[in-house]
N, C-alpha and C positions, 0 to 999 in steps of 0.2 A: 664896099661892106661888107659885113660879116652876118652872116643869118646863123642863130642859134635854134637846134633842134632838141627836143628830147629822142630820149631812148625809147624802145620798145621792151615790153616784159618778156614780146617771144623773140626767138632768136633761131637763125642755121646753126646744125649743127657741124662740126670739122672745121674744115679750112685748108690751103695748101702754102700760109704763109708763114714766115719765120716766127720763133715766139715773139712775145710780149718783149718791147724796148721801151720801158718806161723814159727812159732820160733820149729818146729820140720822138717824142707824139710834142704837137702843140702845145703852145704856152710851157714851157720848159720852168719856168719858176714854181711850177705847181711840181716838180718832182719829189719832194719829200713827202707832201700827203697823198700823194698817189703811192708810195713806198708803204706810207702807214694802213691805208683802208687794204690792200692789195695783201699785206702780212698779217692784217686783223682778219680778213676773209681765210684765206690760205690757213690759220690757226685755228680758225673754227673749223675749218670742215676737218680734221683729225677726227673729232667727235659726230659722228653723222646722225647721232640721235638730237646731238645739242644743235647742230648746223640745221637740220629740218625743221625743229620746233623756234628756232630764231627768224629763220628764212619764211617762217608758215608754206614748206612744202608739202602739199599730197603726195599718196604714195606713189602717186603718178609722174611727180616731177624730182622724185628722189635722187634720179641721176645728176641733177646738176648740184648737187654738192661734191660729185668726183669733178665736176666742170671746175668746180673753183678749186677745188685742192690742187688742179692741175695748171693756176692760172701761170705759171712763168714757163711753162716747157709746153703747152700746147697749140698744136697751129693757130695762125690766125687767119680772118678773114678782113678788109678792108671794112670798116666800121659801117657806111652804107649798105654793104652786101651782107652785114649779121644780122641786122635789126630787120625781123617782119612786121608784120599788123599794117594796121588802117593805114596810118601816113606812110610806113615805106614801101607798102603795096602801092600805093598810089602814086610815089616818087619814082618808083619803077626804076632804077638807077641801073640795074643790069643790060639794060634795054636803049641807054643814051651812045650817043657816038664819042668818041673820044674827045673834042673840046668841049664836051658837056661836062661829060667827067672830070674832067680839068677843072673846070669851074668850081666843081663841087668840092676838088680837091683845094682848091685857092680862096672858097669862098664860107664855107659849112663847117662848123663844129658841131658834134653831136655829145650832147652832155649826159656823161655815163655816171653813175652812183659810185662804182670804184675807180675809174680813173680820171674824173673830171669832165670838162670839156675835150673832145679828140677830134682830128681832121676826119672828115668823112671820107680820104682815101688811108686814112692810117689802118695798121692791121690790130686787129682784138681778139683774143679771144672770146671761146662763149664763156658767159657767166650768170648767176643768180646774186641781184642784190638790188634792192630798192631803195627810193630816195629815203624813204620813212623807218627802213630797219636801222635798229641800233647794234651794234657789232660790240658783245663784250669786251671791256676794257678799254675802249676808246672813247673818246666823245661822240656825241650827235653826229650824225653826215654833214648835218647842218654849222656846228661849227667848224667840223675839220675845215669844209669846202667854203663858205660864204664868203670870207673877207678875202682871203689867197684868189678864189675865182676874180671876182672883183676886182682886185690889184691886177692880174695877170691881162685882163679884157684892156684897163686903162691902159699896161705896158705894150699893147700891141697895138693901140691909136688907131682904131678903126674911124673910118669918115663917117657909117653910120652903124648900127647895128639893128637887126632887124628879127627880133626875140618872137619865136614860134615856139618856145618851148610851155610846159605845161607850169602850172603854178607852185608845183611840187619842185621842180625842177630849179624854176626859175628864182624861189627860194638857195637853192643851192650855190648860188653865185647872182646877186641882183647885178643889172648892167650900169657901171657907176653915175654918179649924178652928172659928172662935168665930162660924158662923152655923148655924142646924138643919139639915142636910142629910141626905138618904135617899138610897143608891145602888141602885136597883133591879133585880132580878137573878131574869130568868125561870126557871122550874125548871118541870118535869112529873112527877107523881106515875105511878108506876109501878103494875102489879098486885101487886107483892110491898109495896106503899106506900110503897116510897126514893122519896124524889126527886131527880129529873137534869134539869143546867144543860142550857138548851136553845141550839142554835145558829142554823139558819136563820126556826126560829119564833118565836125570842125576838127577832124586828123583828117582827115581825107582830103578836104579843102587846103591845109596848108603840107599837104604830100604834094598834090597837084601846082600849087605855086611853087616851089621850091623846084619841082621840076622844069615848072616853065621858064623860073630864073635860068637855071643852067642850060637849057636848050637856046635862050636868047643873048646867051651869053652875057647877062647885063651888066652895066657901069652904073652903077649906080654912089653916089655922094651924099645926098641930101634925102630928106622927108618929102621933097616936092620932087626931086628925079622920080621917085618911087613913086609917088602918085601918078607921075605922068607916063613910067613904065606900064602901070597895070594899067593904063587907059587904051595904052597901046596894042597889048599885048589880052587884052580880053576879060582883063581881071576888073571887077567893081571896088576901088578902094577908096577909102576917106577918111581925113584923120577927125578925130571924132573929141579932141583933146591933148593935151600938151603931154605928148609920150604915148599915145594912143593911136593906132590906125583900125580900120574896121574893112573886114574883106567882109564883103555881101555874094549870097552866092545863092 
């Protein structure tokens, strides 16, 4: 199974890993678009005022222009440790034991805007770029990534894709129609028995679900396997139509 996570706008600074190696990242067919976006982001950073405007940075976040300028030389952290925020705080990967972290490395890709999907344990530097940002002189990120990421996922030939990304990042690389995949929708059941979609707590639930998968070293090859695992692991999950699973919290 392949699990696709969204990134987070908030990230830890620093790191102790070697500089970014685009040629060593997961889904190697994405090398060309990775180079294109990284080059565009570094070039933009040569003009701090223009970069702050394009990236919509407040005065407090202006230091992120320097992060982008140093993309190719800055120290790295494993992607799953680089990101912070609700989902990654709930996942809390730093407290997982070795086998659980190894499971993340084998099964989880985090879909970044500048690097595309990267392995959970692959090193990335701090950066600032959102899915909706358009870099000067380049096509939209959706045009750069969507077809290339879809093809790369198909080439990886996963038995099942569990898509936990936000809509914005799912649009940067839809799961191929000929790959068995499900999009997870987080809902809550009210006292009236009606289920309703969640917003903020949706991220927390996705982080907790991914942590549970890692801790159980889950071996899942189909939607039925996923639903069976969910029941045994204490997660209420149900198929609600082709390609959609609801996680009830």
